[in-house]
C-alpha positions in Angstrom: 0.3 -0.1 0.0 1.3 3.1 -1.0 0.2 6.6 0.7 0.0 9.6 -1.1 0.0 13.7 -0.6 -3.1 15.8 -2.2 -1.1 16.1 -5.0 0.2 12.8 -5.5 -3.4 11.5 -5.2 -4.7 13.6 -8.0 -1.9 13.3 -10.3 -2.7 9.3 -9.6 -6.2 10.0 -10.7 -5.3 11.6 -13.9 -2.2 8.6 -15.0 -4.5 5.8 -13.7 -8.4 7.3 -13.7 -8.3 10.2 -16.2 -11.7 9.4 -17.2 -13.0 10.1 -13.3 -13.8 13.1 -11.9 -11.3 14.2 -9.1 -12.8 17.8 -9.0 -15.8 16.1 -7.8 -18.3 19.0 -6.7 -21.4 17.9 -4.7 -23.1 21.0 -6.0 -22.4 20.3 -9.4 -23.2 16.7 -9.2 -27.0 16.2 -10.5 -25.9 18.0 -13.9 -23.3 15.2 -14.2 -25.5 11.9 -13.7 -24.9 11.5 -9.9 -27.3 9.6 -7.8 -26.7 10.0 -4.2 -28.4 8.5 -0.5 -28.4 9.9 2.2 -26.5 7.7 5.0 -26.0 10.0 8.4 -28.7 8.0 10.3 -27.7 4.7 9.1 -26.2 1.8 11.6 -22.9 1.2 10.8 -23.6 -2.3 9.6 -25.5 -0.6 6.7 -22.2 1.4 6.1 -20.5 -1.4 5.4 -22.7 -2.8 3.3 -22.3 0.8 1.1 -18.5 0.8 1.2 -18.6 -2.6 0.5 -21.2 -2.6 -2.6 -19.5 1.2 -3.7 -16.0 0.1 -3.8 -17.0 -3.3 -6.1 -19.3 -0.9 -8.1 -16.4 1.4 -8.8 -14.2 -2.1 -9.4 -16.1 -3.7 -11.5 -15.2 -0.8 -14.4 -11.9 -1.9 -14.3 -9.2 -5.0 -14.9 -9.7 -7.3 -11.5 -5.3 -6.0 -10.8 -5.6 -1.9 -10.9 -5.0 -0.8 -7.9 -7.4 1.6 -5.8 -7.4 5.0 -4.7 -8.7 6.2 -1.3 -8.4 9.7 -0.7 -9.7 11.6 2.4 -10.5 15.2 1.4 -12.7 16.5 5.0 -11.8 15.4 7.7 -12.6 17.3 11.2 -15.9 18.8 10.2 -17.4 16.4 12.9 -14.8 16.1 15.4 -17.6 14.4 18.3 -18.2 11.7 16.0 -14.2 11.1 14.6 -11.9 8.5 16.5 -8.4 9.7 15.1 -7.1 6.7 17.0 -8.5 3.7 15.2 -7.7 4.7 11.9 -4.1 6.2 12.9 -3.4 2.6 14.5 -5.0 0.8 10.8 -2.5 3.5 9.2 0.6 2.7 11.3 0.1 -0.9 10.3 1.8 0.1 7.0 5.4 1.3 6.3 5.2 5.1 5.4 1.9 5.8 5.9 2.8 9.3 7.6 0.2 11.8 8.8 -3.7 12.4 7.4 -2.2 15.9 6.9 0.7 14.8 5.1 -0.6 11.8 2.9 -4.6 11.8 3.2 -4.5 9.5 0.2 -3.6 5.2 -0.2 -3.1 3.4 -2.9 -4.1 0.1 -2.7 -3.6 -3.2 -4.9 -6.0 -6.0 -5.6 -4.7 -8.3 -3.0 -5.3 -5.1 -0.8 -9.0 -4.5 -1.3 -10.1 -5.7 2.4 -8.0 -2.6 3.5 -9.3 -0.1 1.2 -12.5 -1.3 2.4 -11.5 -0.6 6.0 -10.4 2.6 5.0 -13.8 3.4 3.5 -15.8 2.4 6.0 -14.0 3.9 9.0 -14.0 7.1 6.7 -17.8 6.8 6.2 -18.2 6.2 10.1 -16.4 9.2 11.2 -18.2 11.7 8.4 -15.3 12.3 6.5 -15.6 13.4 2.9 -13.4 11.7 0.1 -13.4 9.7 -2.8 -12.7 5.9 -4.2 -11.2 5.6 -7.8 -10.0 2.4 -9.5 -7.2 2.4 -12.4 -9.0 2.2 -15.4 -12.1 3.2 -14.3 -14.1 6.0 -14.8 -16.5 5.4 -11.7 -16.3 6.8 -8.4 -17.6 6.7 -5.1 -17.7 10.1 -3.4 -19.1 10.5 0.5 -18.7 13.9 1.9 -19.1 15.3 6.0 -23.3 15.7 5.4 -23.2 11.8 5.4 -24.3 11.7 1.2 -23.0 9.4 -1.0 -22.5 9.9 -4.4 -21.6 7.7 -7.2 -20.8 9.1 -10.5 -20.0 7.6 -14.2 -19.9 9.3 -17.2 -22.6 6.9 -18.4 -26.2 7.6 -17.0 -27.2 3.9 -17.4 -24.4 2.7 -15.2 -25.5 5.1 -12.4 -29.2 4.2 -12.6 -28.1 0.3 -12.5 -26.8 0.8 -9.2 -29.6 2.3 -7.5 -31.3 -0.7 -6.9 -28.4 -1.7 -4.5 -27.9 1.8 -3.2 -32.2 2.2 -2.3 -31.3 5.7 -3.6 
């Protein structure tokens, strides 16, 4: 697993997932055909389900060996819901992880998908914002500090097909 700075994450998306929207903005999301669901009051098992299904949805549009990016773009908004020690302990299991401020993104290989899932699950539970993208895929799983999950794809039919498992 490799940990990246904000600039490194932006460069990774440009090189490995050029069709994915690195500049996701919830104000323009609907115009781009994104679908969303509000998750703030859902229990943690539902967060895990959404994380697992969202990660699989992004990854099904790419090669099975493609790496996956998890990029935390918002944190510290709802401090009462964050448990930094859990996230820090998980990160410390990986050499070169640095701090969240220094390296807010990580790239996991195909054999590290459970690790990426764990990071995503914590991000959803903590009320953080971020993005999941995979090498070669133009789909993204976005989440924000207000408890909204957004799925984006340049093909409206793909986001519409995801409504069944998203519950949107």
